[in-house]
Structure formats: structure tokens, C-alpha cells
DRENPA-904094 format. One record per residue: residue in one letter; x, y, z of N, C-alpha, C, O, CB in turn. Coordinates in steps of 0.1 Angstrom, whole numbers, padded with zeros to 4 digits, always signed. Atoms other than C-alpha are relative to their C-alpha. Glycine has a CB too. Layout:
<pts>
AXYZXYZXYZXYZXYZ ...
</pts>
This chain:
<pts>
M-0011+0012-0007+0901+1363+0968+0010+0002-0012+0007+0004-0023-0006-0019+0003 N-0011-0001+0010+0936+1366+0951+0001-0013-0004-0005-0023+0002+0012+0005+0005 P-0002+0014+0006+0947+1337+0928+0008-0009+0009+0006-0021+0009+0008+0002-0014 G-0010+0010-0004+0975+1325+0950-0010-0006+0014-0009-0017+0018+0019+0008+0005 L+0008+0005-0009+0948+1322+0978-0009-0012-0004-0010-0022+0002-0007+0011+0004 R+0009+0010+0006+0923+1302+0956+0012-0012-0003+0008-0024-0001-0008+0007-0015 E-0008+0012+0004+0953+1280+0945+0003-0007+0013-0001-0019+0015+0016+0004-0009 N-0002+0006-0014+0964+1274+0983-0013-0008+0006-0014-0019+0010+0004+0011+0009 M+0014+0008-0003+0927+1266+0991-0003-0011-0008-0010-0019-0002-0012+0008-0003 A+0003+0010+0012+0924+1243+0960+0009-0012+0004+0003-0023+0004+0003+0006-0016 S-0009+0007-0001+0956+1225+0968+0001-0006+0016+0008-0001+0025+0011+0007-0006 M+0000+0003-0015+0949+1204+1001+0012-0006+0004+0020-0012-0004-0012-0008+0004 T-0013+0008-0008+0977+1190+1025+0000-0014-0002-0010-0019-0004+0000+0002+0016 A-0001+0014+0003+0989+1156+1019-0009-0008+0007-0014-0017+0001+0012-0005+0002 W+0007+0011-0008+0970+1139+1048-0013+0005-0002-0021-0003+0001+0003-0003+0016 K+0016-0001+0005+0937+1156+1037-0001-0004-0012-0013-0006-0015-0006+0014-0001 I+0002+0006+0010+0943+1143+1005-0003-0017+0000-0011-0024-0006+0011+0004-0009 L+0001+0013-0005+0948+1109+1020-0012-0004+0008-0018-0015+0007+0010-0002+0008 I+0014+0002-0007+0918+1113+1042-0012+0001-0008-0022-0006-0006-0002+0011+0011 G+0011+0001+0012+0897+1123+1011-0002-0013-0007-0013-0018-0011+0003+0009-0012 L+0002+0012+0006+0907+1089+0998-0005-0011+0008-0011-0021+0003+0010-0004-0005 L+0007+0007-0007+0898+1072+1027-0014+0002+0001-0020-0009+0002+0004+0000+0009 A+0014-0002+0000+0863+1087+1028-0007-0009-0011-0017-0016-0009-0004+0015-0003 Q+0006+0008+0010+0859+1072+0995-0001-0015+0001-0011-0022-0003+0006+0003-0010 L-0001+0014-0006+0871+1038+1007-0011-0003+0007-0019-0013+0004+0011-0001+0008 L+0009+0003-0010+0850+1040+1034-0017+0000-0004-0025-0007+0002+0003+0010+0010 H+0013+0001+0007+0818+1047+1014-0001-0011-0005-0012-0017-0003-0002+0010-0009 V+0001+0012+0007+0826+1017+0993-0004-0011+0010-0014-0019+0008+0013-0002-0008 L+0000+0011-0010+0831+0995+1024-0013+0000+0008-0018-0011+0010+0011+0000+0010 E+0014+0000-0004+0798+1010+1040-0009-0006-0004-0016-0013+0004-0004+0009-0002 S+0009+0008+0008+0778+0997+1013+0002-0012+0001-0009-0018+0002+0000+0002-0012 I-0002+0014+0000+0793+0964+1015-0004-0003+0014-0009-0014+0015+0014-0006-0005 N+0004+0003-0014+0787+0964+1052-0015-0001+0002-0021-0010+0008+0006+0012+0010 F+0015+0001+0000+0752+0973+1049-0006-0014-0003-0013-0020+0004-0007+0011-0011 I+0004+0014+0001+0747+0942+1031+0004-0011+0007-0004-0021+0008+0002-0004-0010 S-0006+0009-0008+0768+0922+1052-0007-0002+0014-0007-0012+0022+0013+0003+0002 L+0006-0004-0014+0749+0937+1082-0015-0008+0000-0021-0012+0011-0002+0018+0002 G+0014+0009+0001+0716+0920+1071+0004-0014+0001-0004-0022+0008-0008+0003-0013 I-0001+0015-0003+0732+0887+1070+0003-0001+0015-0002-0011+0021+0011-0007-0009 A-0003-0001-0013+0745+0895+1105-0013-0002+0007-0016-0013+0012+0007+0013+0003 F+0013-0001-0008+0709+0904+1119-0007-0014-0003-0013-0020+0006-0010+0014-0006 S+0009+0012+0001+0694+0871+1102+0006-0011+0008+0000-0021+0012-0003-0004-0016 L-0007+0007-0010+0719+0854+1122-0004-0001+0013-0003-0012+0019+0010+0003+0000 M+0002-0002-0011+0708+0867+1152-0013-0009+0007-0014-0011+0019-0002+0014+0000 T+0011+0009-0002+0674+0844+1150+0009-0015+0004+0002-0023+0011-0012-0001-0015 I-0004+0009-0004+0698+0818+1155+0011+0000+0011+0011-0009+0019+0002-0007-0010 N-0006-0002-0010+0725+0829+1177+0000+0015+0006+0004+0023-0002+0012-0005-0002 E+0000-0014-0004+0721+0863+1197+0011+0006-0002+0022+0001+0003-0004+0003+0013 F-0013-0008+0002+0745+0890+1186+0005+0006+0013-0002+0013+0020-0003+0010-0009 S-0006-0005-0011+0770+0899+1212+0012+0008-0005+0022+0002-0010+0004-0011+0011 P-0010-0007+0003+0791+0928+1205+0016-0003+0005+0027-0002-0001-0004+0013+0004 Q-0013+0002-0006+0819+0917+1229+0006-0016-0008+0018-0017-0009-0003-0001+0018 R-0003+0010+0009+0820+0883+1209+0005+0002-0013+0014-0005-0017-0009-0006-0002 Y-0002-0006+0014+0819+0901+1176+0015+0004+0001+0024-0001-0006-0009+0012-0003 I-0012-0006+0000+0847+0922+1185+0013-0008+0003+0024-0006-0002-0002+0010+0009 S-0011+0010+0000+0867+0893+1198+0003-0009-0012+0014-0014-0013-0003-0009+0010 R-0003+0008+0012+0864+0875+1167+0006+0010-0011+0015+0006-0019-0014-0007-0006 V-0008-0007+0008+0873+0904+1148+0015+0000+0002+0022+0001-0008-0005+0012+0002 M-0014-0002-0003+0907+0906+1166+0005-0014+0000+0016-0016+0006+0003+0007+0013 D-0008+0012+0002+0912+0870+1157+0006+0001-0011+0016-0007-0013-0007-0012-0001 F-0007-0004+0011+0921+0887+1124+0011+0009+0001+0016+0014-0010-0008+0004-0007 W-0011-0011-0003+0948+0910+1141+0009+0002-0012+0011+0013-0017+0010-0004+0014 W-0010+0001+0009+0972+0899+1115-0005+0010-0015+0002+0018-0021+0002-0017-0003 V+0005-0010+0010+0950+0917+1088+0002+0014+0004+0008+0022-0003-0014-0002-0003 V+0000-0015-0006+0948+0949+1109+0013+0004-0002+0015+0015-0009-0003+0002+0016 L-0014-0004-0003+0986+0949+1114+0006+0001-0016+0015+0009-0020+0007-0012+0011 L-0008-0001+0014+0993+0941+1075-0004+0013-0005+0004+0020-0011-0004-0011-0010 A+0008-0010+0005+0968+0968+1066+0007+0012+0002+0009+0020-0007-0012+0001+0006 T-0007-0016-0008+0985+0996+1088+0013+0002-0008+0017+0012-0013+0004-0003+0021 M-0015+0000+0004+1020+0985+1075-0001+0004-0014+0007+0012-0018+0009-0015+0003 V+0000-0002+0014+1009+0986+1038-0004+0014+0000+0002+0021-0008-0009-0009-0009 G+0003-0015+0001+0992+1021+1044+0012+0010+0004+0014+0020-0002-0013+0004+0010 G-0012-0007-0003+1023+1033+1063+0012+0001-0014+0018+0012-0018+0007-0009+0014 A-0010+0004+0011+1045+1019+1033-0004+0009-0011+0005+0015-0018-0002-0015-0004 L+0008-0008+0011+1019+1038+1008+0004+0014+0004+0007+0022-0005-0016-0003+0001 G-0002-0015-0002+1024+1072+1027+0015+0003-0003+0017+0014-0009-0003+0004+0015 Y-0014-0001+0003+1063+1067+1026+0001+0002-0015+0010+0010-0018+0007-0012+0005 L-0001+0002+0012+1060+1061+0990-0005+0012-0005+0002+0018-0013-0005-0012-0004 F+0007-0013+0003+1037+1091+0984+0012+0010+0004+0015+0018-0005-0015+0003+0010 F-0005-0010-0004+1062+1111+1003+0016+0003-0010+0021+0013-0013+0002-0004+0016 H-0010-0001+0013+1091+1101+0976-0003+0006-0012+0005+0011-0019+0004-0013-0005 L+0005+0000+0012+1070+1107+0949-0003+0015-0002-0003+0020-0013-0011-0009-0002 H+0003-0015+0003+1062+1145+0958+0010+0005+0014+0010+0002+0025-0020+0005+0001 A-0006-0009-0007+1086+1168+0971-0006+0007+0013-0018+0010+0012+0004+0008-0008 P+0007-0006-0010+1079+1185+1006+0000+0016-0007+0008+0020-0015+0008-0002+0016 V+0001-0013+0000+1068+1221+1003+0000+0008+0010-0005+0006+0021-0009+0003-0004 Y-0004-0008-0012+1080+1249+1023-0009+0014-0001-0013+0017-0012+0017+0003+0000 E+0007-0013+0001+1062+1282+1030+0005+0011+0009+0005+0009+0021-0014-0003+0004 A-0006-0012-0007+1077+1315+1042-0009+0010+0002-0018+0010-0006+0011+0006-0006 T+0010-0008-0001+1058+1342+1056+0008+0014+0005+0016+0014+0014-0011-0006+0010 S-0005-0013-0005+1067+1380+1059-0013+0008+0004-0023+0007-0003+0009+0007-0010 T+0013-0007-0006+1042+1402+1079+0003+0015+0001+0014+0020+0004-0004-0006+0015 F+0002-0015-0003+1029+1439+1080-0008+0005+0011-0018-0001+0014-0005+0005-0011 F+0008-0005-0010+1016+1459+1105-0008+0014-0004-0002+0025-0005+0009+0001+0013 V+0007-0011+0008+0990+1483+1090-0012+0004+0009-0021-0003+0012-0004-0005-0015 T+0011-0003-0011+0969+1505+1113-0005+0015-0011-0001+0018-0022+0009+0004+0021 L+0005-0010+0006+0948+1535+1105+0003+0014+0011+0002+0011+0023-0015-0004-0004 D-0002-0012-0010+0956+1572+1122-0016+0008+0000-0021+0015-0008+0014+0012-0008 M+0013-0004-0001+0921+1580+1135-0003+0014+0005-0014+0018+0007-0007-0009+0007 D+0000-0014+0000+0929+1615+1142-0001+0005-0013-0004+0017-0012+0011+0005+0007 H+0002-0004+0012+0929+1620+1107-0011-0005-0008-0015+0002-0019+0011-0002-0006 F+0009+0010+0007+0903+1595+1096-0013+0010+0000-0016+0016+0010-0002-0016+0008 P+0012-0006+0001+0871+1611+1081-0011-0007+0003-0016-0015-0004-0002+0003-0011 I+0009+0008-0005+0845+1600+1104-0012+0012+0000-0024+0008-0001+0004-0007+0015 L+0011-0009-0005+0824+1633+1109-0012-0002-0011-0011-0003-0023+0005+0017+0001 D+0014+0000+0009+0786+1630+1097+0000-0012-0009-0004-0011-0021-0002+0016-0010 T-0003+0012+0008+0794+1595+1084-0007-0012+0008-0006-0014+0020+0016-0002-0002 R+0006+0011-0009+0773+1564+1092+0009-0012+0003+0020-0014-0002-0014-0006-0007 A-0012+0010-0008+0789+1534+1112+0004-0010-0008+0015-0015-0006-0004-0007+0013 D-0002+0010+0009+0786+1510+1084+0012+0005-0013+0021-0003-0018-0014-0003-0005 I-0008-0003+0009+0803+1534+1059+0014+0004+0004+0024+0005-0004-0006+0009-0007 I-0015-0002-0008+0832+1543+1083+0005-0012-0002+0015-0012-0009-0001+0004+0016 Q-0007+0014+0000+0840+1503+1087+0002-0002-0016+0013-0007-0019-0011-0014+0007 Y-0005-0001+0018+0838+1505+1045+0012+0003+0001+0022-0003+0002-0007+0010-0011 D-0014-0009+0001+0861+1531+1044+0013-0003+0006+0024+0000+0001-0001+0012+0004 K-0012+0010-0007+0885+1512+1068+0006-0010-0006+0018-0012-0009-0005-0007+0012 D-0004+0011+0007+0884+1483+1052+0007+0004-0015+0018-0002-0018-0013-0009-0003 M-0003-0005+0013+0889+1500+1017+0016+0005+0001+0024+0001-0008-0011+0013-0003 A-0011-0007-0004+0918+1520+1031+0010-0010+0005+0022-0009+0002-0004+0010+0011 L-0012+0011-0003+0936+1490+1046+0004-0010-0012+0015-0015-0015-0006-0009+0013 N-0003+0007+0013+0932+1471+1014+0009+0004-0010+0013-0005-0017-0010+0000-0006 T-0011-0005+0007+0956+1492+0997+0013-0007+0001+0021-0006-0008+0002+0012+0004 T-0013+0007-0003+0982+1470+1014+0002-0011-0012+0013-0014-0017-0001-0006+0015 E+0000+0010+0011+0973+1443+0990+0003+0006-0014+0012+0003-0022-0014-0006-0001 G+0001-0008+0013+0966+1465+0962+0015+0004-0003+0018+0001-0015-0010+0015+0001 A-0014-0004+0002+1004+1478+0964+0008-0011-0002+0016-0011-0012+0005+0007+0011 L-0007+0014+0000+1018+1444+0969-0002-0006-0013+0008-0010-0019-0006-0011+0011 L+0004+0007+0013+1000+1431+0937+0001+0010-0012+0000+0006-0024-0016-0005+0001 S-0003-0009+0013+1007+1462+0916+0010-0004-0009+0021-0008-0005+0003+0012+0004 T-0010+0004+0013+1024+1457+0882+0012+0005+0002+0022-0003+0000-0004+0005-0015 E-0013-0005-0003+1052+1479+0892+0008-0008+0011+0020-0011+0009-0001+0014+0004 A-0005+0009-0011+1059+1459+0925+0003-0015-0007+0015-0020-0006-0013-0002+0012 L-0003+0014+0007+1058+1425+0906+0010+0000-0008+0018-0009-0005-0010-0005-0007 N-0008-0004+0009+1078+1436+0881+0016+0005+0006+0027+0002+0000-0009+0011-0008 E-0011-0001-0007+1104+1448+0905+0007-0011+0009+0019-0012+0012-0002+0009+0007 V-0005+0012-0006+1105+1418+0925+0006-0010-0006+0015-0017+0000-0009-0006+0006 V-0007+0009+0012+1113+1397+0895+0015+0005-0003+0025-0001-0003-0010+0002-0014 R-0013-0007+0003+1139+1421+0886+0010-0004+0010+0020-0009+0006-0001+0016+0000 Q-0010+0002-0011+1157+1418+0920+0003-0015+0001+0014-0018+0003-0006+0005+0014 A-0002+0013-0004+1153+1380+0923+0009-0004-0011+0018-0011-0008-0014-0008+0003 Q-0007+0004+0010+1167+1374+0889+0015+0008+0001+0024+0003-0006-0008+0001-0013 G-0012-0006-0001+1196+1399+0897+0009-0008+0012+0021-0008+0012-0001+0016+0003 Q-0007+0007-0009+1204+1377+0928+0002-0013-0005+0006-0022+0003-0007+0000+0013 G+0000+0015+0007+1204+1345+0904-0009-0008+0000-0007-0019-0003+0008-0008+0004 Y+0011+0009-0002+1170+1333+0910-0007+0001-0012-0008+0012-0018-0008+0002+0011 T+0009+0001+0009+1149+1320+0882-0014+0005+0002-0020-0004+0009+0000-0012-0005 L+0014-0004-0006+1114+1339+0887-0005+0007-0011+0002+0015-0018-0001+0010+0013 T+0009-0009+0005+1084+1351+0867-0009+0005+0007-0011+0002+0019-0005-0003-0010 I+0012-0002-0009+1055+1368+0876-0012-0008+0000-0022-0005+0007-0005+0013-0002 A+0010+0010+0000+1034+1339+0867+0006-0008+0013-0003-0012+0021-0001-0008-0015 D-0002+0007-0010+1054+1322+0894-0005+0005+0012-0012-0002+0020+0011-0003+0001 L+0005-0007-0014+1048+1347+0922-0016-0003+0000-0019-0008+0010+0003+0018+0002 L+0014-0002+0001+1009+1348+0913-0004-0017+0003-0015-0020+0007-0005+0008-0015 D+0004+0015-0001+1010+1308+0913+0002-0004+0015-0006-0013+0019+0008-0009-0009 N-0007+0005-0011+1027+1305+0948-0003+0007+0012+0003+0003+0022+0013-0001-0002 Y-0001-0009-0010+1016+1333+0969-0012-0001+0007-0022-0006+0002+0003+0013-0005 T+0013-0002-0007+0989+1340+0996+0003+0012+0006+0015+0015+0008-0005-0010+0009 I-0002-0012-0006+0982+1373+1011-0014-0001+0008-0025-0003+0003+0003+0013-0012 E+0014+0000-0010+0958+1373+1042+0003+0012+0010+0014+0017+0012-0001-0017+0010 R+0002-0008-0008+0948+1399+1067-0008-0007+0011-0018-0014+0010-0006+0012-0005 K+0004+0002-0015+0944+1393+1104+0001+0012+0008+0011+0016+0013+0010-0010+0008 H+0004-0013-0005+0929+1425+1117+0011+0009-0006+0013+0011-0018+0000+0000+0017 D-0009-0009+0007+0957+1448+1116+0014-0006-0004+0023+0002-0004+0003+0011+0008 V-0010+0008+0006+0983+1421+1103-0005-0003-0012-0016-0007-0015+0005-0011+0007 W+0000+0006+0013+0991+1413+1068+0008-0009-0001+0020-0006+0001+0001+0008-0009 E-0009+0011+0002+1006+1381+1060+0003-0002-0012-0006-0007-0018-0004-0011+0004 L-0006+0004+0013+1026+1377+1028+0008-0012-0002+0020-0011+0000+0008+0010-0004 R-0005+0015+0002+1034+1339+1021+0003-0002-0012-0003+0003-0022-0010-0009+0003 Y-0003+0005+0014+1051+1323+0993+0007-0014+0004+0014-0016+0014+0010+0011-0009 R-0003+0013+0000+1057+1286+0986+0009-0004-0010+0009+0001-0021-0010-0007-0001 S-0013+0006+0010+1087+1265+0972+0003-0012+0007+0001-0014+0019+0014+0010-0003 Q-0009+0012-0005+1103+1232+0973+0012+0002+0008+0016-0006+0016+0005-0006-0011 D-0015-0005-0006+1134+1250+0984-0004+0011+0010-0009+0022+0007+0012+0007-0014 P+0002-0010-0012+1130+1268+1019+0007+0012+0000+0001+0022+0003+0003-0006+0011 Q-0008-0011+0004+1158+1291+1011-0006+0011-0009-0007+0023-0007+0010-0004-0006 F+0006-0009+0010+1143+1303+0980-0016+0004+0004-0022+0013-0003+0000-0007-0015 A+0011-0006-0002+1109+1307+0995+0002+0013+0010-0005+0023+0009-0009-0010+0005 R-0002-0010-0009+1122+1329+1022+0006+0011-0007+0001+0023-0006+0008-0004+0012 S-0004-0012+0008+1143+1350+0998-0009+0009-0008-0008+0021-0007+0008-0004-0010 I+0008-0007+0008+1116+1358+0975-0012+0005+0008-0017+0015+0003-0005-0008-0010 V+0008-0008-0006+1092+1366+1001+0004+0013+0007-0004+0022+0009-0005-0007+0007 N-0007-0011-0006+1115+1389+1016+0003+0014-0011+0002+0025-0009+0015-0007+0006 I+0000-0009+0010+1122+1407+0985-0011+0005-0002-0012+0017+0000+0003-0004-0011 W+0014-0003+0001+1086+1409+0979-0006+0009+0010-0012+0019+0007-0008-0012+0001 A+0003-0010-0012+1080+1424+1014+0007+0012-0001+0000+0022+0001+0004-0004+0012 Q-0008-0014+0004+1106+1451+1007-0003+0008-0008-0006+0019-0006+0012+0000-0003 V+0008-0007+0013+1094+1460+0975-0010+0004-0001-0012+0014-0007-0001-0005-0008 G+0013-0004-0003+1061+1460+0985-0004+0012+0011-0015+0018+0011-0006-0010+0002 Y+0002-0010-0009+1066+1483+1014+0003+0013-0006-0003+0023-0004+0009-0003+0011 Q-0003-0014+0008+1082+1510+0992-0012+0003-0010-0015+0014-0013+0014-0001-0009 A+0010-0006+0006+1053+1506+0970-0013+0005+0008-0021+0012+0003-0003-0008-0009 M+0010-0008-0011+1030+1515+0998+0003+0013+0002-0006+0022+0000+0000-0005+0014 L-0005-0015-0002+1048+1545+1005-0002+0007-0012-0007+0019-0011+0015+0002+0003 S+0001-0005+0014+1049+1552+0968-0016+0004-0001-0020+0015-0004+0005-0012-0011 W+0012-0003+0002+1012+1548+0967-0007+0010+0009-0017+0015+0006-0006-0012+0000 Q+0004-0011-0010+1007+1572+0998+0003+0013-0006-0006+0021-0006+0007-0001+0013 S-0004-0010+0001+1027+1596+0985-0006+0008-0014-0005+0020-0016+0013-0001+0002 S+0006-0005+0009+1009+1599+0953-0016+0002+0000-0022+0007-0008+0003-0007-0009 G+0013-0003-0005+0976+1598+0969-0011-0015-0006-0023-0014-0006-0004+0015-0007 K+0006+0013+0000+0965+1560+0959-0004-0006+0011-0014-0013+0011+0008-0008-0006 A+0001+0004-0014+0967+1553+0994-0004+0012+0009+0002+0023+0007+0014-0006+0005 P+0006-0014-0008+0948+1576+1019+0013+0003+0010+0020-0006+0015-0017-0003+0009 H-0011-0002-0010+0973+1595+1042-0002-0005+0015+0007-0006+0023+0003+0013+0001 Y+0001+0006-0015+0958+1582+1073+0004-0014+0004+0002-0019+0015-0012+0002+0004 V-0003+0018-0001+0969+1545+1068+0015+0003+0002+0022+0011-0004-0002-0011-0016 I-0014+0000-0006+1001+1539+1089+0008-0013-0005+0006-0024+0001-0002+0001+0016 F-0008+0015+0005+1024+1512+1070+0012+0000+0008+0019+0010+0008+0004-0002-0018 Q-0010+0005-0009+1049+1496+1093+0008-0007-0009+0002-0014-0017-0004-0007+0011 P-0009+0010+0008+1081+1481+1077-0002-0015+0003-0007-0019+0013+0016+0003+0004 P+0006+0012-0002+1076+1446+1073+0010-0008+0010+0021-0004+0011-0002-0007-0015 R-0007+0010-0007+1089+1418+1096+0003-0011-0011-0005-0018-0016-0008-0005+0012 L-0004+0008+0010+1111+1398+1074-0004-0019+0004-0006-0023+0016+0016+0004-0002 A+0003+0017-0003+1104+1356+1072+0013-0004+0002+0023+0001-0003-0008-0009-0014 L-0010+0008-0005+1127+1333+1088+0000-0010-0010-0009-0011-0018-0003-0005+0015 L+0001+0012+0008+1137+1301+1071-0009-0010+0006-0009-0014+0018+0013-0006-0003 P+0011+0010-0005+1109+1278+1073+0008-0013+0004+0018-0016-0002-0011-0004-0013 Q-0006+0012-0005+1118+1246+1091-0009-0012-0005-0006-0021-0012+0003+0001+0016 Q+0011+0012+0004+1088+1223+1087-0009+0000-0016-0016+0010-0019-0013+0000+0013 P+0008-0002+0012+1071+1217+1054-0015+0001+0002-0020-0003+0012+0002-0010-0011 V+0014-0001-0003+1035+1226+1049-0009-0010-0009-0020-0014-0007-0005+0014-0003 L+0007+0013+0009+1027+1200+1023+0009-0012-0005+0019-0010-0010-0005+0005-0013 Y-0008+0011+0003+1039+1165+1018+0013-0002+0011+0025-0004+0007+0004+0002-0014 G-0008+0002-0010+1056+1161+1051+0001-0014+0003-0009-0020+0004-0004+0008+0012 R-0002+0015+0000+1072+1126+1055-0010-0006+0012-0019-0014+0011+0016-0003+0002 N+0009+0010-0009+1058+1118+1090-0016+0003+0002-0024-0005+0007+0006+0002+0015 N+0016-0002+0004+1024+1133+1083-0006-0011-0010-0016-0017-0008-0001+0013-0007 L+0005+0010+0011+1021+1112+1053+0000-0014+0005-0010-0020+0005+0009+0001-0014 V-0001+0013-0006+1034+1079+1070-0013-0001+0010-0021-0010+0008+0014-0001+0008 L+0011+0001-0010+1008+1086+1098-0014-0003-0004-0022-0012+0000+0000+0010+0008 A+0011+0003+0007+0981+1092+1076-0002-0013-0008-0013-0018-0007-0002+0010-0008 G+0001+0014+0009+0988+1061+1053-0003-0011+0013-0013-0018+0014+0017-0005-0011 A+0001+0009-0008+0992+1041+1083-0015-0002+0007-0020-0013+0008+0009+0002+0009 L+0016-0003-0005+0954+1055+1099-0008-0005-0010-0018-0010-0007-0004+0015+0004 I+0010+0005+0011+0940+1047+1066+0001-0015+0000-0009-0021-0002+0004+0007-0015 G+0003+0014+0001+0953+1011+1066-0005-0007+0011-0010-0018+0009+0011-0007-0003 F+0006+0007-0010+0944+1004+1103-0014+0001-0002-0020-0010+0000+0004+0005+0013 I+0014+0000+0002+0908+1015+1096-0005-0011-0009-0015-0019-0007-0004+0013-0006 T+0004+0009+0010+0909+0995+1064+0003-0015+0004-0002-0025-0003+0008+0004-0011 G+0000+0015-0003+0920+0964+1080-0009-0002+0012-0012-0014+0013+0014-0005+0004 I+0011+0004-0008+0893+0967+1108-0012-0002-0008-0021-0010-0005-0001+0009+0010 F+0012+0003+0009+0868+0968+1081+0000-0013-0008-0009-0020-0010-0001+0012-0011 L-0004+0014+0007+0885+0939+1062-0003-0012+0010-0008-0023+0007+0016-0001-0003 S+0003+0013-0010+0884+0919+1095-0013-0002+0002-0017-0014+0003+0005+0002+0013 S+0015+0000-0001+0848+0927+1098-0007-0009-0008-0015-0018-0005-0006+0012-0001 L+0006+0007+0011+0839+0914+1066+0005-0016+0001-0004-0024-0001+0004+0006-0015 L-0002+0012-0001+0859+0883+1071-0009-0010+0010-0014-0021+0007+0013-0001+0001 V+0005+0007-0009+0843+0873+1105-0016+0000-0007-0020-0012-0006+0002+0008+0015 R+0010+0003+0005+0809+0879+1088-0001-0011-0012-0011-0018-0014-0005+0011-0002 R+0000+0011+0009+0818+0857+1059+0000-0014+0007-0008-0023+0004+0012+0002-0008 D-0001+0012-0008+0829+0830+1085-0016-0004+0005-0021-0014+0003+0011+0002+0014 S+0011+0002-0006+0797+0835+1102-0013-0003-0009-0023-0008-0003+0000+0011+0007 S+0010+0004+0009+0774+0832+1070+0005-0014-0004-0005-0022-0005-0001+0010-0011 Q-0003+0014+0002+0793+0800+1061-0003-0012+0010-0007-0023+0006+0013+0000-0001 A+0007+0006-0007+0786+0785+1092-0013-0001+0003-0018-0012+0007+0004+0002+0008 A+0015+0001+0003+0751+0793+1089-0006-0011-0007-0015-0018-0004-0005+0010-0006 D+0004+0007+0010+0749+0775+1059+0003-0015+0000-0001-0022-0009+0005+0006-0010 
</pts>
């Protein structure tokens, strides 16, 4: 797995981060609820437990749910302002094999598949070659961009989907992301042809010119709407739990 893919898998989208925080919160509230649930069941000996009545009493604290939802949405909006949105531009390659020249004679099926994968994986090898990375940096700096090889390796992803290879690059500036990934795609394509002419890539691999990336319109990380919605959802669920605790507290006091 390449470093960029590990980096992107490690860094969750903002709503997943918030959902993770919600899971931790629910774990704490759940433990509290189990304690409170014992009180509720003990009260059933006095007053038979009615789900409809219980929900109705929870709704008596609708203002808690509303307030928690608004606070959650506000926190999501604050999170948006503290983290600039991240955009991802994608350039694609169509890479196939010329089966008329592929060596399959007297070869086991599993070895054939392995050879196919190894041949196609020269696509990634060419893209990540030292020569290609240096050329990408040189061309980007020539266009006025500040870029290093470390920047490339920290923000890229290469993914194979059958015969299609996707080269992605992320940045807080969508124009920068598109420019870098397109430079990289064009340099990488020339590297693939160079590898093939020198024998590093098999002659039966067919490299098609890349389809250049368009300007990304929507962020893939820290989008405002997603953050506000996730925050409001967390607040709503938290409000339900708080209302439940308040109802049980009142029931316990009434029993005493």
C-alpha cells in the first residue's frame, strides 16, 4: 500500500470523526443508562412501565433536545471554520494488456493472473519513480507553485479499479490540486512509455494517455454542510439521552 493511500485511510472525513466522538459519548451515556435502567425497572413494581408514557415524558423535555441539536450544529460550524476544506482532483489512466502477445503458453492459471497483475502494476511504479517525481516538482516549480517530493507523497493516492488507474491529489486549494495531479499524470504517462521502451515495463502493456482532472467542486474533507449536519445529529441524539436521564431522575425523586 502506498504512503498516500495509508495517509488518506488514516485521516477520516470530518463527519466520521464526529461520529467517532459520538460513539464514545454514547458509550459513556450507555453505562449511565444501564444504572438508571435499574432504577426504572425497580419502579415497575410501583407503576407498570409504559413505553408510550415514557416517550411522552421524554418529549416534555423537548427544549433539551432542541438546545442540544442547536449546540451540536454550532459546534459543527465552528469545526468548519477551524479546518479549511480539502479538495481532491483525480486523473485517470486506462491500462490494458495485449493478450495476443501475453505469454500464456504452458503457464498455470494462477501464474498467468500474477503476471497480469505485475505487468499492470508497472503503472504505479512509473508514477512513483524517482525520475517522475523529480520532474513533477520541477514542472510545478516552473509554473510558480511551491512543491516538494514530500508534499507529493503526503497527499496522493493511487488506486486501481480493474483496467482503470486513478491518481488523486489533495489540497486546500482546488486549482492547485488539479494542476499538480495533471502535471503528474502527464509526466507519469511519459515515464510509462519510457519504462516500456527500456524494458522495465512489458511490451504487451497498453498505456493510454491520461484523462486529465477537472476542477473539484466539492470538498472531500471538512465540508460545511456535512459538518453542521453531523454536529446537529450528534446534538439531537445527545439531547434524547439527556431527556431520558432527566425523566428517570424525576421518576426516582417521585418514588422517594
